[in-house]
TITI-59563 format. One record per residue (C-alpha): residue number from 0; residue in one letter; x, y, z. Coordinates in nm, 2 decimals, decimal comma, padded with zeros to 4 digits. Layout:
BEGIN
seq | type | px | py | pz
NUM | A | X | Y | Z $
...
This chain:
BEGIN
seq | type | px | py | pz
0 | M | 00,00 | 00,00 | 00,00 $
1 | A | 00,16 | 00,32 | -00,12 $
2 | L | 00,18 | 00,62 | 00,12 $
3 | K | -00,03 | 00,92 | 00,03 $
4 | P | 00,16 | 01,22 | -00,09 $
5 | N | 00,10 | 01,42 | 00,23 $
6 | E | 00,21 | 01,13 | 00,44 $
7 | Q | 00,54 | 01,08 | 00,24 $
8 | E | 00,60 | 01,46 | 00,25 $
9 | L | 00,56 | 01,46 | 00,63 $
10 | L | 00,79 | 01,16 | 00,68 $
11 | D | 01,06 | 01,33 | 00,46 $
12 | R | 01,06 | 01,62 | 00,71 $
13 | V | 01,14 | 01,40 | 01,00 $
14 | E | 01,51 | 01,36 | 01,08 $
15 | S | 01,65 | 01,01 | 01,05 $
16 | G | 01,96 | 01,07 | 01,27 $
17 | L | 02,04 | 01,11 | 01,64 $
18 | A | 02,02 | 01,45 | 01,81 $
19 | I | 02,35 | 01,49 | 02,00 $
20 | G | 02,47 | 01,83 | 02,12 $
21 | G | 02,25 | 02,02 | 01,87 $
22 | T | 02,34 | 01,83 | 01,55 $
23 | W | 02,16 | 01,54 | 01,38 $
24 | E | 02,40 | 01,26 | 01,29 $
25 | A | 02,43 | 00,90 | 01,19 $
26 | S | 02,51 | 00,63 | 01,44 $
27 | T | 02,88 | 00,57 | 01,50 $
28 | S | 02,83 | 00,22 | 01,37 $
29 | G | 02,63 | 00,32 | 01,07 $
30 | A | 02,35 | 00,09 | 01,19 $
31 | T | 01,99 | 00,17 | 01,12 $
32 | F | 01,65 | 00,02 | 01,19 $
33 | D | 01,31 | 00,03 | 01,03 $
34 | V | 00,99 | 00,19 | 01,15 $
35 | Q | 00,67 | 00,03 | 01,03 $
36 | D | 00,30 | 00,12 | 00,99 $
37 | P | 00,13 | -00,15 | 01,20 $
38 | A | -00,18 | -00,12 | 00,99 $
39 | T | 00,00 | -00,23 | 00,68 $
40 | G | 00,33 | -00,38 | 00,80 $
41 | E | 00,52 | -00,16 | 00,55 $
42 | V | 00,83 | 00,03 | 00,64 $
43 | I | 00,77 | 00,40 | 00,65 $
44 | K | 01,11 | 00,53 | 00,75 $
45 | T | 01,46 | 00,40 | 00,84 $
46 | I | 01,65 | 00,58 | 01,12 $
47 | A | 01,98 | 00,57 | 01,29 $
48 | D | 02,03 | 00,30 | 01,55 $
49 | A | 02,23 | 00,45 | 01,84 $
50 | T | 02,52 | 00,26 | 01,99 $
51 | V | 02,62 | 00,28 | 02,36 $
52 | E | 02,90 | 00,51 | 02,25 $
53 | D | 02,64 | 00,74 | 02,09 $
54 | A | 02,43 | 00,74 | 02,41 $
55 | V | 02,74 | 00,84 | 02,62 $
56 | R | 02,81 | 01,12 | 02,38 $
57 | A | 02,45 | 01,24 | 02,42 $
58 | L | 02,51 | 01,24 | 02,80 $
59 | D | 02,83 | 01,43 | 02,75 $
60 | A | 02,63 | 01,70 | 02,56 $
61 | A | 02,37 | 01,71 | 02,84 $
62 | V | 02,63 | 01,74 | 03,11 $
63 | E | 02,81 | 02,02 | 02,91 $
64 | A | 02,48 | 02,21 | 02,87 $
65 | Q | 02,35 | 02,16 | 03,22 $
66 | E | 02,51 | 02,46 | 03,40 $
67 | E | 02,42 | 02,72 | 03,14 $
68 | W | 02,06 | 02,58 | 03,12 $
69 | A | 02,02 | 02,58 | 03,50 $
70 | N | 02,14 | 02,94 | 03,51 $
71 | T | 01,91 | 03,05 | 03,22 $
72 | P | 01,64 | 03,28 | 03,37 $
73 | S | 01,32 | 03,09 | 03,44 $
74 | R | 01,13 | 03,34 | 03,22 $
75 | V | 01,34 | 03,25 | 02,92 $
76 | R | 01,28 | 02,88 | 02,99 $
77 | S | 00,91 | 02,95 | 03,02 $
78 | N | 00,90 | 03,14 | 02,69 $
79 | I | 01,07 | 02,85 | 02,50 $
80 | L | 00,81 | 02,61 | 02,64 $
81 | R | 00,53 | 02,84 | 02,54 $
82 | R | 00,67 | 02,88 | 02,19 $
83 | A | 00,69 | 02,51 | 02,17 $
84 | F | 00,32 | 02,48 | 02,27 $
85 | D | 00,22 | 02,74 | 02,01 $
86 | L | 00,41 | 02,56 | 01,74 $
87 | L | 00,27 | 02,22 | 01,83 $
88 | M | -00,09 | 02,36 | 01,81 $
89 | E | -00,01 | 02,50 | 01,47 $
90 | R | 00,11 | 02,16 | 01,36 $
91 | K | -00,15 | 01,95 | 01,53 $
92 | E | -00,25 | 01,77 | 01,21 $
93 | E | 00,11 | 01,68 | 01,12 $
94 | F | 00,18 | 01,53 | 01,46 $
95 | A | -00,15 | 01,35 | 01,47 $
96 | L | -00,09 | 01,19 | 01,13 $
97 | L | 00,26 | 01,09 | 01,22 $
98 | M | 00,14 | 00,92 | 01,54 $
99 | A | -00,14 | 00,74 | 01,35 $
100 | M | 00,11 | 00,61 | 01,09 $
101 | E | 00,38 | 00,48 | 01,33 $
102 | M | 00,17 | 00,37 | 01,62 $
103 | G | -00,17 | 00,27 | 01,46 $
104 | K | -00,41 | 00,47 | 01,67 $
105 | P | -00,72 | 00,63 | 01,50 $
106 | I | -00,64 | 00,98 | 01,37 $
107 | A | -00,91 | 01,13 | 01,59 $
108 | E | -00,75 | 01,00 | 01,90 $
109 | A | -00,41 | 01,11 | 01,78 $
110 | R | -00,54 | 01,46 | 01,75 $
111 | G | -00,66 | 01,43 | 02,11 $
112 | E | -00,31 | 01,32 | 02,22 $
113 | V | -00,16 | 01,63 | 02,05 $
114 | V | -00,38 | 01,85 | 02,26 $
115 | Y | -00,31 | 01,65 | 02,58 $
116 | G | 00,06 | 01,64 | 02,52 $
117 | G | 00,07 | 02,01 | 02,44 $
118 | E | -00,09 | 02,09 | 02,77 $
119 | F | 00,22 | 01,98 | 02,95 $
120 | L | 00,42 | 02,24 | 02,76 $
121 | R | 00,17 | 02,51 | 02,85 $
122 | W | 00,14 | 02,40 | 03,21 $
123 | F | 00,51 | 02,38 | 03,28 $
124 | S | 00,58 | 02,70 | 03,09 $
125 | E | 00,37 | 02,85 | 03,37 $
126 | E | 00,52 | 02,65 | 03,65 $
127 | A | 00,88 | 02,74 | 03,54 $
128 | V | 00,85 | 03,09 | 03,69 $
129 | R | 00,67 | 02,98 | 04,01 $
130 | V | 00,92 | 02,76 | 04,19 $
131 | Q | 00,90 | 02,88 | 04,54 $
132 | G | 01,14 | 02,86 | 04,84 $
133 | D | 01,10 | 02,93 | 05,21 $
134 | Y | 01,26 | 03,17 | 05,46 $
135 | R | 01,18 | 03,15 | 05,83 $
136 | Q | 01,34 | 03,17 | 06,17 $
137 | N | 01,43 | 02,85 | 06,34 $
138 | P | 01,24 | 02,77 | 06,66 $
139 | E | 01,54 | 02,84 | 06,88 $
140 | G | 01,57 | 03,19 | 06,74 $
141 | T | 01,94 | 03,15 | 06,67 $
142 | G | 01,92 | 03,16 | 06,30 $
143 | N | 01,72 | 03,19 | 05,98 $
144 | M | 01,64 | 02,89 | 05,76 $
145 | V | 01,64 | 02,92 | 05,38 $
146 | V | 01,49 | 02,64 | 05,18 $
147 | S | 01,56 | 02,66 | 04,80 $
148 | H | 01,49 | 02,42 | 04,51 $
149 | L | 01,76 | 02,36 | 04,25 $
150 | P | 01,77 | 02,16 | 03,93 $
151 | V | 01,85 | 01,79 | 03,99 $
152 | G | 02,08 | 01,78 | 03,69 $
153 | P | 02,11 | 01,56 | 03,37 $
154 | C | 01,82 | 01,32 | 03,32 $
155 | Y | 01,76 | 01,00 | 03,13 $
156 | F | 01,41 | 00,95 | 02,99 $
157 | V | 01,28 | 00,62 | 02,86 $
158 | T | 00,94 | 00,66 | 02,70 $
159 | P | 00,68 | 00,40 | 02,58 $
160 | W | 00,54 | 00,34 | 02,23 $
161 | N | 00,17 | 00,38 | 02,31 $
162 | F | 00,16 | 00,76 | 02,36 $
163 | P | 00,46 | 00,88 | 02,15 $
164 | L | 00,41 | 01,25 | 02,20 $
165 | A | 00,24 | 01,29 | 02,54 $
166 | M | 00,49 | 01,06 | 02,72 $
167 | A | 00,77 | 01,27 | 02,58 $
168 | T | 00,62 | 01,61 | 02,67 $
169 | R | 00,52 | 01,49 | 03,01 $
170 | K | 00,89 | 01,43 | 03,10 $
171 | I | 01,07 | 01,69 | 02,89 $
172 | A | 00,85 | 01,98 | 02,98 $
173 | P | 00,89 | 01,97 | 03,36 $
174 | A | 01,26 | 01,90 | 03,32 $
175 | L | 01,31 | 02,20 | 03,10 $
176 | A | 01,10 | 02,42 | 03,33 $
177 | A | 01,32 | 02,31 | 03,63 $
178 | G | 01,65 | 02,37 | 03,45 $
179 | C | 01,75 | 02,02 | 03,37 $
180 | T | 01,90 | 01,88 | 03,05 $
181 | S | 01,82 | 01,53 | 02,93 $
182 | V | 01,89 | 01,23 | 02,71 $
183 | I | 01,57 | 01,07 | 02,58 $
184 | K | 01,54 | 00,72 | 02,44 $
185 | P | 01,22 | 00,69 | 02,24 $
186 | P | 01,07 | 00,35 | 02,18 $
187 | A | 01,20 | 00,16 | 01,88 $
188 | L | 00,85 | 00,09 | 01,76 $
189 | T | 00,74 | 00,46 | 01,76 $
190 | P | 01,04 | 00,69 | 01,76 $
191 | L | 00,94 | 00,93 | 01,48 $
192 | T | 00,70 | 01,15 | 01,68 $
193 | T | 00,96 | 01,21 | 01,95 $
194 | I | 01,22 | 01,30 | 01,69 $
195 | Y | 00,99 | 01,54 | 01,52 $
196 | F | 00,90 | 01,70 | 01,85 $
197 | V | 01,27 | 01,76 | 01,94 $
198 | Q | 01,30 | 01,93 | 01,59 $
199 | L | 01,01 | 02,15 | 01,70 $
200 | L | 01,19 | 02,23 | 02,03 $
201 | E | 01,50 | 02,35 | 01,84 $
202 | E | 01,28 | 02,57 | 01,63 $
203 | A | 01,13 | 02,71 | 01,95 $
204 | G | 01,47 | 02,82 | 02,06 $
205 | L | 01,60 | 02,54 | 02,28 $
206 | P | 01,98 | 02,56 | 02,31 $
207 | A | 02,20 | 02,29 | 02,17 $
208 | G | 02,26 | 01,99 | 02,40 $
209 | V | 01,97 | 02,06 | 02,63 $
210 | V | 01,76 | 01,77 | 02,49 $
211 | N | 01,94 | 01,49 | 02,31 $
212 | V | 01,76 | 01,19 | 02,13 $
213 | V | 01,92 | 00,85 | 02,09 $
214 | P | 01,67 | 00,60 | 01,95 $
215 | T | 01,81 | 00,24 | 01,96 $
216 | S | 01,71 | -00,12 | 01,90 $
217 | K | 01,95 | -00,21 | 02,19 $
218 | S | 01,77 | -00,05 | 02,48 $
219 | S | 01,91 | -00,26 | 02,76 $
220 | A | 02,27 | -00,20 | 02,68 $
221 | Q | 02,21 | 00,18 | 02,64 $
222 | S | 02,02 | 00,21 | 02,96 $
223 | S | 02,28 | 00,01 | 03,16 $
224 | A | 02,56 | 00,23 | 03,03 $
225 | L | 02,39 | 00,56 | 03,12 $
226 | L | 02,25 | 00,45 | 03,45 $
227 | S | 02,60 | 00,34 | 03,56 $
228 | D | 02,74 | 00,69 | 03,47 $
229 | P | 02,79 | 00,90 | 03,79 $
230 | R | 02,71 | 01,22 | 03,60 $
231 | L | 02,35 | 01,12 | 03,55 $
232 | R | 02,12 | 01,24 | 03,83 $
233 | K | 01,77 | 01,14 | 03,73 $
234 | L | 01,58 | 00,85 | 03,56 $
235 | S | 01,22 | 00,88 | 03,44 $
236 | F | 01,06 | 00,57 | 03,29 $
237 | T | 00,72 | 00,48 | 03,16 $
238 | G | 00,66 | 00,12 | 03,08 $
239 | S | 00,61 | -00,23 | 03,22 $
240 | T | 00,67 | -00,31 | 03,58 $
241 | P | 00,92 | -00,59 | 03,52 $
242 | V | 01,14 | -00,35 | 03,31 $
243 | G | 01,09 | -00,07 | 03,56 $
244 | V | 01,21 | -00,30 | 03,84 $
245 | K | 01,53 | -00,37 | 03,65 $
246 | L | 01,59 | -00,01 | 03,58 $
247 | M | 01,54 | 00,08 | 03,94 $
248 | E | 01,79 | -00,18 | 04,04 $
249 | L | 02,05 | -00,02 | 03,81 $
250 | A | 01,95 | 00,33 | 03,93 $
251 | A | 02,01 | 00,23 | 04,29 $
252 | Q | 02,38 | 00,18 | 04,23 $
253 | N | 02,42 | 00,55 | 04,19 $
254 | V | 02,13 | 00,65 | 04,42 $
255 | L | 01,95 | 00,82 | 04,13 $
256 | R | 01,63 | 01,01 | 04,17 $
257 | T | 01,36 | 00,81 | 03,99 $
258 | S | 01,01 | 00,86 | 03,86 $
259 | M | 00,85 | 00,53 | 03,75 $
260 | E | 00,51 | 00,51 | 03,58 $
261 | L | 00,46 | 00,14 | 03,55 $
262 | G | 00,19 | -00,12 | 03,48 $
263 | G | -00,18 | -00,10 | 03,56 $
264 | N | -00,47 | -00,34 | 03,61 $
265 | A | -00,75 | -00,08 | 03,64 $
266 | P | -01,08 | -00,18 | 03,80 $
267 | F | -01,40 | -00,02 | 03,66 $
268 | V | -01,67 | -00,06 | 03,92 $
269 | V | -02,04 | -00,01 | 03,83 $
270 | F | -02,27 | -00,01 | 04,13 $
271 | E | -02,64 | -00,09 | 04,12 $
272 | D | -02,74 | 00,28 | 04,15 $
273 | A | -02,51 | 00,39 | 03,87 $
274 | D | -02,64 | 00,59 | 03,57 $
275 | L | -02,59 | 00,33 | 03,31 $
276 | D | -02,57 | 00,58 | 03,02 $
277 | K | -02,27 | 00,74 | 03,19 $
278 | A | -02,13 | 00,40 | 03,29 $
279 | V | -02,15 | 00,26 | 02,93 $
280 | E | -01,99 | 00,58 | 02,79 $
281 | G | -01,72 | 00,57 | 03,06 $
282 | A | -01,64 | 00,21 | 02,99 $
283 | L | -01,60 | 00,26 | 02,62 $
284 | L | -01,37 | 00,55 | 02,68 $
285 | A | -01,17 | 00,39 | 02,95 $
286 | K | -01,13 | 00,06 | 02,77 $
287 | F | -01,11 | 00,13 | 02,40 $
288 | R | -00,91 | 00,46 | 02,40 $
289 | N | -00,58 | 00,39 | 02,22 $
290 | I | -00,72 | 00,05 | 02,12 $
291 | G | -00,69 | -00,06 | 02,48 $
292 | Q | -00,32 | -00,01 | 02,47 $
293 | A | -00,29 | 00,22 | 02,78 $
294 | C | -00,18 | 00,16 | 03,14 $
295 | T | -00,49 | 00,35 | 03,24 $
296 | A | -00,72 | 00,12 | 03,04 $
297 | A | -01,01 | -00,03 | 03,23 $
298 | N | -00,89 | -00,39 | 03,26 $
299 | R | -01,15 | -00,54 | 03,49 $
300 | I | -01,51 | -00,43 | 03,45 $
301 | I | -01,67 | -00,51 | 03,79 $
302 | V | -02,05 | -00,48 | 03,76 $
303 | H | -02,33 | -00,53 | 04,01 $
304 | E | -02,53 | -00,84 | 03,93 $
305 | S | -02,86 | -00,65 | 03,92 $
306 | V | -02,74 | -00,44 | 03,63 $
307 | A | -02,48 | -00,66 | 03,46 $
308 | D | -02,71 | -00,81 | 03,19 $
309 | E | -02,83 | -00,47 | 03,08 $
310 | F | -02,48 | -00,32 | 03,10 $
311 | A | -02,33 | -00,61 | 02,89 $
312 | R | -02,61 | -00,57 | 02,63 $
313 | R | -02,56 | -00,20 | 02,58 $
314 | V | -02,18 | -00,22 | 02,57 $
315 | G | -02,19 | -00,52 | 02,33 $
316 | E | -02,42 | -00,33 | 02,09 $
317 | R | -02,19 | -00,03 | 02,09 $
318 | V | -01,87 | -00,23 | 02,05 $
319 | A | -02,02 | -00,44 | 01,77 $
320 | A | -02,08 | -00,12 | 01,57 $
321 | M | -01,72 | 00,00 | 01,59 $
322 | S | -01,53 | 00,03 | 01,26 $
323 | I | -01,18 | -00,12 | 01,22 $
324 | G | -00,92 | 00,02 | 00,99 $
325 | R | -00,59 | 00,20 | 00,94 $
326 | G | -00,55 | 00,47 | 01,20 $
327 | A | -00,42 | 00,73 | 00,96 $
328 | D | -00,74 | 00,70 | 00,76 $
329 | E | -01,04 | 00,91 | 00,88 $
330 | G | -01,34 | 00,75 | 01,04 $
331 | N | -01,20 | 00,43 | 01,20 $
332 | D | -01,28 | 00,36 | 01,57 $
333 | I | -01,03 | 00,08 | 01,62 $
334 | G | -00,68 | 00,09 | 01,46 $
335 | A | -00,40 | -00,17 | 01,45 $
336 | L | -00,23 | -00,31 | 01,75 $
337 | V | 00,14 | -00,20 | 01,76 $
338 | E | 00,29 | -00,54 | 01,65 $
339 | E | 00,20 | -00,90 | 01,58 $
340 | K | 00,31 | -01,00 | 01,93 $
341 | A | 00,04 | -00,78 | 02,08 $
342 | V | -00,22 | -00,95 | 01,86 $
343 | A | -00,10 | -01,30 | 01,98 $
344 | N | -00,11 | -01,19 | 02,34 $
345 | T | -00,47 | -01,05 | 02,31 $
346 | A | -00,58 | -01,38 | 02,14 $
347 | R | -00,43 | -01,58 | 02,42 $
348 | L | -00,61 | -01,38 | 02,69 $
349 | V | -00,94 | -01,41 | 02,51 $
350 | A | -00,90 | -01,78 | 02,47 $
351 | D | -00,82 | -01,82 | 02,83 $
352 | A | -01,12 | -01,61 | 02,94 $
353 | V | -01,35 | -01,84 | 02,74 $
354 | E | -01,19 | -02,16 | 02,86 $
355 | T | -01,24 | -02,04 | 03,22 $
356 | G | -01,61 | -01,98 | 03,17 $
357 | G | -01,65 | -01,64 | 03,00 $
358 | T | -01,90 | -01,58 | 02,72 $
359 | I | -01,81 | -01,37 | 02,42 $
360 | V | -02,08 | -01,11 | 02,36 $
361 | T | -01,91 | -00,97 | 02,04 $
362 | G | -01,58 | -00,99 | 01,87 $
363 | G | -01,31 | -01,23 | 01,99 $
364 | E | -01,12 | -01,29 | 01,66 $
365 | V | -00,80 | -01,19 | 01,50 $
366 | V | -00,86 | -00,99 | 01,19 $
367 | D | -00,69 | -01,12 | 00,88 $
368 | G | -00,39 | -00,91 | 00,76 $
369 | P | -00,23 | -00,70 | 00,63 $
370 | G | -00,16 | -00,53 | 00,96 $
371 | H | -00,20 | -00,62 | 01,33 $
372 | F | -00,57 | -00,60 | 01,40 $
373 | F | -00,80 | -00,77 | 01,66 $
374 | Q | -01,17 | -00,73 | 01,67 $
375 | P | -01,31 | -00,51 | 01,95 $
376 | T | -01,44 | -00,76 | 02,20 $
377 | V | -01,67 | -00,79 | 02,50 $
378 | I | -01,66 | -01,10 | 02,72 $
379 | D | -01,93 | -01,15 | 03,00 $
380 | N | -01,91 | -01,36 | 03,31 $
381 | I | -01,53 | -01,35 | 03,34 $
382 | S | -01,40 | -01,60 | 03,60 $
383 | P | -01,19 | -01,47 | 03,89 $
384 | Q | -00,93 | -01,73 | 03,77 $
385 | A | -00,91 | -01,58 | 03,42 $
386 | A | -00,57 | -01,45 | 03,32 $
387 | I | -00,73 | -01,12 | 03,23 $
388 | M | -00,80 | -01,06 | 03,60 $
389 | R | -00,42 | -01,06 | 03,67 $
390 | E | -00,25 | -00,93 | 03,35 $
391 | E | -00,27 | -00,61 | 03,15 $
392 | I | -00,46 | -00,68 | 02,83 $
393 | F | -00,32 | -00,40 | 02,62 $
394 | G | -00,58 | -00,48 | 02,35 $
395 | P | -00,94 | -00,40 | 02,27 $
396 | V | -01,10 | -00,65 | 02,50 $
397 | L | -01,36 | -00,56 | 02,77 $
398 | G | -01,42 | -00,83 | 03,03 $
399 | I | -01,71 | -00,82 | 03,27 $
400 | I | -01,71 | -00,98 | 03,62 $
401 | R | -02,01 | -00,96 | 03,85 $
402 | F | -02,04 | -00,88 | 04,22 $
403 | S | -02,32 | -00,87 | 04,48 $
404 | T | -02,19 | -00,64 | 04,76 $
405 | E | -01,99 | -00,33 | 04,80 $
406 | E | -01,73 | -00,52 | 05,01 $
407 | E | -01,70 | -00,78 | 04,74 $
408 | A | -01,64 | -00,51 | 04,47 $
409 | V | -01,37 | -00,35 | 04,68 $
410 | E | -01,20 | -00,69 | 04,74 $
411 | I | -01,20 | -00,77 | 04,36 $
412 | A | -01,08 | -00,42 | 04,27 $
413 | N | -00,79 | -00,43 | 04,52 $
414 | N | -00,69 | -00,79 | 04,44 $
415 | T | -00,39 | -00,70 | 04,23 $
416 | E | -00,03 | -00,60 | 04,28 $
417 | Y | -00,10 | -00,29 | 04,07 $
418 | G | -00,25 | 00,04 | 04,18 $
419 | L | -00,25 | 00,30 | 03,91 $
420 | V | -00,61 | 00,41 | 03,85 $
421 | S | -00,96 | 00,30 | 03,93 $
422 | Y | -01,30 | 00,40 | 03,79 $
423 | V | -01,62 | 00,40 | 04,00 $
424 | F | -01,98 | 00,47 | 03,88 $
425 | T | -02,24 | 00,54 | 04,15 $
426 | E | -02,49 | 00,81 | 04,22 $
427 | N | -02,44 | 00,77 | 04,59 $
428 | L | -02,21 | 01,05 | 04,71 $
429 | A | -02,12 | 00,88 | 05,04 $
430 | R | -02,03 | 00,56 | 04,86 $
431 | G | -01,82 | 00,76 | 04,62 $
432 | H | -01,62 | 00,90 | 04,91 $
433 | R | -01,58 | 00,55 | 05,06 $
434 | M | -01,43 | 00,43 | 04,73 $
435 | I | -01,18 | 00,72 | 04,73 $
436 | E | -01,06 | 00,59 | 05,07 $
437 | K | -01,09 | 00,22 | 05,00 $
438 | L | -00,96 | 00,16 | 04,65 $
439 | E | -00,58 | 00,12 | 04,64 $
440 | T | -00,49 | 00,33 | 04,34 $
441 | G | -00,30 | 00,66 | 04,29 $
442 | M | -00,59 | 00,80 | 04,08 $
443 | M | -00,96 | 00,75 | 04,05 $
444 | G | -01,23 | 00,86 | 03,82 $
445 | L | -01,57 | 00,90 | 03,98 $
446 | N | -01,85 | 00,88 | 03,72 $
447 | T | -01,59 | 00,94 | 03,44 $
448 | G | -01,38 | 00,72 | 03,22 $
449 | L | -01,10 | 00,97 | 03,17 $
450 | V | -00,87 | 01,11 | 03,44 $
451 | S | -00,55 | 01,23 | 03,28 $
452 | N | -00,48 | 01,60 | 03,28 $
453 | A | -00,16 | 01,80 | 03,27 $
454 | A | -00,27 | 01,99 | 03,58 $
455 | A | -00,31 | 01,67 | 03,79 $
456 | P | -00,05 | 01,45 | 03,96 $
457 | F | -00,04 | 01,13 | 03,75 $
458 | G | 00,10 | 00,82 | 03,91 $
459 | G | 00,02 | 00,51 | 04,11 $
460 | V | 00,08 | 00,31 | 04,42 $
461 | K | 00,20 | -00,05 | 04,49 $
462 | Q | 00,38 | -00,19 | 04,18 $
463 | S | 00,24 | 00,08 | 03,95 $
464 | G | 00,53 | 00,31 | 04,03 $
465 | V | 00,67 | 00,59 | 04,23 $
466 | G | 00,66 | 00,97 | 04,18 $
467 | R | 00,41 | 01,19 | 04,00 $
468 | E | 00,40 | 01,35 | 03,66 $
469 | G | 00,20 | 01,66 | 03,59 $
470 | G | 00,04 | 01,91 | 03,83 $
471 | F | 00,22 | 02,11 | 04,10 $
472 | D | 00,41 | 01,79 | 04,19 $
473 | G | 00,55 | 01,73 | 03,85 $
474 | I | 00,82 | 02,00 | 03,85 $
475 | H | 00,95 | 01,90 | 04,19 $
476 | E | 01,04 | 01,56 | 04,05 $
477 | F | 01,32 | 01,75 | 03,88 $
478 | L | 01,43 | 01,97 | 04,17 $
479 | S | 01,65 | 01,90 | 04,47 $
480 | T | 01,56 | 02,07 | 04,80 $
481 | K | 01,84 | 02,25 | 04,97 $
482 | Y | 01,83 | 02,39 | 05,33 $
483 | T | 02,07 | 02,66 | 05,44 $
484 | L | 02,10 | 02,79 | 05,80 $
485 | I | 02,21 | 03,16 | 05,85 $
486 | P | 02,31 | 03,23 | 06,21 $
487 | R | 02,17 | 03,54 | 06,36 $
488 | S | 02,44 | 03,78 | 06,48 $
């Protein structure tokens, strides 16, 4: 399938090299790797494959730029972020198309990600000039205490493939606002959006070496080398819990500051008094956004037995009507999964759910190629023993399990090592407040299926990670607190 003229023109504008110290260059080994459109399986661009030596040179550049960037007035840093936001909004269609091509998500959702990702630039452009300190007398009256917040230093960012723009801006924007330089390793499956975004940052006036990009097919070797370098002071990772644990182990050797946004197994609880219209809309949004490939995706739909049949019927009808097709083409609800391995894993989980007693309401089948497609699926009467209850699906599969009491719903929801986000639908305000206290997650949506916002602290508890991204908390992940005592004469 030939690329459309506007698609090829856009791809031609995306750099194919590594960004190190303000220049775009080939890998020292000359190695490259291909980026594919998951909807067709066709190669859309070939880019440089960074070596460990390249990654270290990128850190060299970040270290060299750190002092000057930290001393750059906060208003200047703020203005650069704001210009980047304005440029991104002007090029919304370009970034949306690029994401849809390399990741597979529907173009309408890609446009939404551009807006969401852009908000981190706008939010942290405003936070850059509002980092506050403290000055007060000590209790003994013998001195004055000054508390200041200083940039952590050079950072290493490892971003996931499922939100190629937003996960980059969510890390880069607060780091820039705080005065930190960085090396970013975009995912090998979807590196083009990050590369194009760094080109935009350069156009917005970002100095050379402040943000460096080293895409690679050898992630483990690159991360090991950078995390063992004593000049690095911060790691921020978004991805699976097993990989996050390994990175934290490496980071511990140099006692690095870490922000880890890891896996999720989100419960979506529908009580008997819920507004079913709201609950159905919320479930469709929380489950099928990004084709189900999100750590915040509703993974376990926990529905009261008195409304479960009606809920399953309504959801099933809506899901059966969803259109499937290439994300970069207008009008499709469900795009391609990112790779064939994702299709196989989704098929495995569906088969297990049926074998353990679940009933398919709609979907349930792999879609014949080309491309990596799976039918949007609803499965009712999921067993507590089904693998779906323990593992992230990362596919367009909605599984319903039933409950009879509030206590049972809470027990099912909390029966996981993860704790990123939960969703609750009830018209009972007191019950809603009880769920805020009882559900073991870092975030919760009450009568909504979408919680992410640049102004909110995003993050989880238990094995879903440490630290927060976004909100007032976000910039402090990149600042060190320093206390100074000034004796009174």
